[in-house]
N, C-alpha and C positions, 0 to 999 in steps of 0.2 A: 964252739966258743963266743968266737970275736960278739956273735953276734948276740950271746948271752948279756957279755959283761958293758956293752950299746942298748941295753933294753933295764939294765939296771941303772945303767947311769941314771940315763934321761928320767925314769922311774923317784929317782934319788933328784935330782933335782926337779921335778916336779915335786915331792914331796917338801922342797927348799920353798918353792913359787909359793905354794899354797900354803901353806905354816903365818906366812904375810898380807895372804890375797884375798882366806879366804874366814884370816882370823876376824871380831868383833873392831866393829869403826868406828873411833875415836868420831870428835868433833872437830873436820876443818877447811882450813879457811884457807881456802883458794888467791893464788896470784895476781895479781892485778894489774891491767892495762894503762897507760898516763892515763887513759878516760876515767879508771874507778870500778873499771867492767870486767869480772872474771877473764882471767887471762884460758882461752882455750890454746891457742899457739902451742903446732908442734907436729912428731911425725907419731899417727894412732893407727890399730888393727883392729877391726869388728873378728876377725877370724875365729869361731868354736867349732867346737866342738858336741854344745847341746844340739839335743831337736829343735826343728822348728816347733813343731804340734808337741803334745804330750804324752806320750807312748800312753796305750789303752791299758796295758795296768798300770799305769800309774796313775789315776784316775784323777785317784782322791790325795794323791802327795804332795801336792805344788816343790817342793822345796829339799834337796839332799840333806845327811849328815855330811862332816867335813870331810868322814873318810869314805862313802859313797861318790859321794861328787868327783874327790881323788879319782877310782876305781872305776867309775865310767868315765872316766876323762882321757884314762887309761885305753881304757876298751874299744872306743871312740881312735882314736890317734890309731891301735895295731887297726885298726879292719879297715885306715881311710890311707893305706899303705898301698894294700888294693886297688889300685888304681892306674887309666891307660895315659903315662902321659910323652909332650918331646921334647925334657928333660929332667932332667935332677936336679931335686926338690930341696937342698943338702948345697948345690952349687948355684941356685939362681936362691938360696936364704927364706926358704917356703916354708923350713919346719917346724912345726909347734912353737917347741924352743923360742928357735931364730924368729921367729914373726910374733911371738912375747903372747898367744894364746894363752888362757891360763883359763880351768875346772870354774864351772857354774857350779854356785849351789840350787840352782832353778833346775827343772825337770823339763825343760821346755821357752823356747821364743816367749812365743806367746802368754801373757801375763793375764788376762781378761777374751776371753768369756775364763771369770774361775774356775771350769773342768780345761784349760791353755790350748785349746781346740779352734779353731775359726767357725764362726758358726754358719749354718748353712743356707746356700745362694737361694735367692728367690727365684719362685717357679720361671717366673717371665727370665731370671739371668740365667736358670737351667736349660732352658731352647735357646740362646741367643746362642752362648757359647758350643749347647749342639752343634748349632749350624752351623759357627763359627770353624769349627773343629771337622767338622765330612764339607768344609769351602776349602781351606785347606788340605785334605788329606786329597780330595779331588783336583786339583791343582799341584802335586806334588813337592817333593821336599826343595828344589832346587824355584829360583826365580824363574820367571818368562822372560821377565822386558825388564830392561836396568827401570821402567819405574814402578816394579813388585816392589813394595815394602820391604826391608827387610834388612834390619837395621840391628840389630846381631849380626848377621853376617856381612854386612858391610860393611863390620865394622862404624856405622856409625851411634850407635850412642850402646850400649852391655847396661840391661833395667835391675843386676842385680844393685846397682849404685845406691837410686832412689823409687821407692822405699826402698835399705837398706833387706839385702835377702840372703845368707850364707852362698859360699861363694871356696873351690876347693883351693884360692889360689889366689894374691892378687887383689886380700878385701885387706886393703893400707890406706893411707889418709896421710896430707898434709894440709892442716888447718893455719888463712893463715885472716890476720883478724887488723883489723883500724874500729873508729869510730866509728865511720858510714854503713860502710860494707863487713862481710866474712865469710872468704871464698875455703870451696873447701874441695882439694885439689884428689881422684878418686885415682890407685893406680891403678883400677882397671878400668880399660882401657881413654885413659889418661886424661876423664870426662872434667870437667871443668865445672863445677856448681856457683853461680854469686848472687849472695844473700843479701839484700840490700833491707839493712838498721836505718832510712832518714825518714817513715814512715810513708814511704809514697806509695801510691796506691800498687795493686796487684796490674800486670799489661793483660791483651788480652787476645794472644795469641798462643797459640798452644803448641807446649815442647816438651822436648822428650822424657824431662827433668822434672817437668815440673815449672810453673811460676814464684817462687821461691822470696815471703819477706818477712822480717822477722821484729824481734824488740824480746829488750830484755824484763824478767818480772823477778823481780828481787836477783837470786845468783844464778838464776834459770836461762839459757834462752830459749825462748819456744819460737821457733818457724812455722810457720801458714803456708803451705803446696797448690795450690789449682791448678787449671789449665793444660793438664797434663794433654800427649796429642795421645788421637784418638788411635790411630793406628800403632800403640805399641799393648804389650802385655802386662802382667806383675805378675811374677812368680812364675814357676814351670820348673827351672834348673833342680838337677840331682837335689835333694834335701827337702827340696821345699814342694806344697803342693802344686796341682795340675795348671797352669798355666790361664788366669781369666782375662778381658780384653777390659781395656781402662776405660771410663766413660767419664760423662764431661763433669757429671758429679761428686767425680774421684773424688776426692779433698784429705788431703793426709798433713798431720798438727804432729809436728815432733818438738822434745823438749833434751836439751844436753846441758847436763849435771853436772861440775869437776867436783869428785867427788873425797880422790884422793892424790896425792903426785903425780900417777900411772895409771886413773881413771876418768873418765867419762861415762855416767853414765845416759844413755844415751835413750831413749821408750821412744815408740813413736805408736799414735791411736790412725789405725785407716777408716774414716766412716765412707762412703757407697752406696746408698737406699736403691740406687737401681742393680743392686747386684746381689748385697748382703743384706738378712733381714735387722744387722743392729754392729753399731760399729763393736772394732778391735782392735787391743792394743797389742807391740810388741818392745820387750827389750833387749838388747845389743848394748852390751855395756864396750865401750874400747879402750884398750889398751896403749901403753905406750911403749912405744919401739921404736929401734935405731935406723937415723936413716941414712942415708935419701932414699925415696921410689927409686924401685928401675923402671923404664924406658918399657911403656904397652908397645910393643913394637906387636900391628896388629897385619892380615891378610899376604905373606911372605908377598913382600916389596909391592905389595896392592894390586896380588896378576888375580885371586880369585875372583872379583868378576867382572872378567875377557874372558878367565877357562867357565866359569860355571853358568853364560852364557852360551856362548862355544859350544859346551857340553849339548846344550838346552835346544839348540837349532839341530846337533846332531841326532839327539835320541827324537825331534820331532820326525827327523828323516827319517830311521830304524835305521840306524847308523848304531847308535848302541844304548843300554842297556840299560836302563834309573837304575842308581845305585842304592844298596840291598842297607846304607846307614848303619852298622852294626857295632855293636861298642859293647863296652866293659862294664857298662856303669847294671849293677843289683844282679842280670841275668845278661851274661856273656854270648849265649847264646840268642837274645830278642834282637827281632832290628826297633828304631825306635819307633815306627811307626808302629807296629806289635804292645808297644812299651805305653805308649798314646795312646789307642785302646783297650788299656786293660785300665788304665788310671781315669777315661773319660768312666768308664763305668763302675770304674768306685764312685770317685764323684760321685752321678748320678747317686748310688746308695746313699754314699753319707748327706748329702743336699749339699753338695760343691767343696768340703773341705778336707776330700781325700786323702790318704790312707798315711801315715806319718812317716815318714823315711827314717 
């Protein structure tokens, strides 16, 4: 009974939120900074339960009705509760209501192409990704030496921040703004992204989050990012299509427009002729949340790297079996390797777009 009461209360709160957030938008004039540009500062979240790609059964339906959006949100929230997390979400302010997550009228985050699906990969990219996956599988799930690039494993960089993709928690941002710079601080791995606004040219050093330069087009902040580190990948986390490698021609164009006191509309276009047959665009709204953000303490006192390399030596000596790496993600009995094989097979058949989660 207590669970039913909590669910009913949660649904009522969602309805109250949606009555405002999903209603017709009136003209909005954003507050200004001293230099006259829209003020984007504050704490925001892009936590969403909208699928990254549009489900095939909704191929010709880019938008929900308000009721459909609320129902889809409630259903997705209920499904997300069955996940293995090493802490209680409510204790860390990570439930949908606490984080400011809201229903979305769109049926997918991908808004272009019109079918809401990522375009096919080129034949060359399909071969490249198949070779990368095979090499990764042959090398095993763990780093063998300290030189192995494991940005996410070592917590050097978490690739859900730039470009932004869905994440189960930590999808929070703090924006700090001045005349010449905007700094975006991500709760996920405490990433800090410095965006120059003073017209200086792009640097030449490849960076995990790319090299970003911004400018204003009216009330919209436009951010151009190039020179991503080729050692990283894009996507591949639960809720997104299989990971793809980032090439030197990967180009990201973002637009941030404040459309309400509690909303920034964030869209980005991915363009990489070495990977996809055409550019594609995502819309991930940012909603106001109450700060401050939590510290992202990673690697349990930074001992993971030492333990991983020690275990690699033990495996080489035949004293330790390779890890099974079982996760409760969609198929509780499947190992990560099995899931990667299934996703790789689906990507090949679909031309790289993968299966909508």
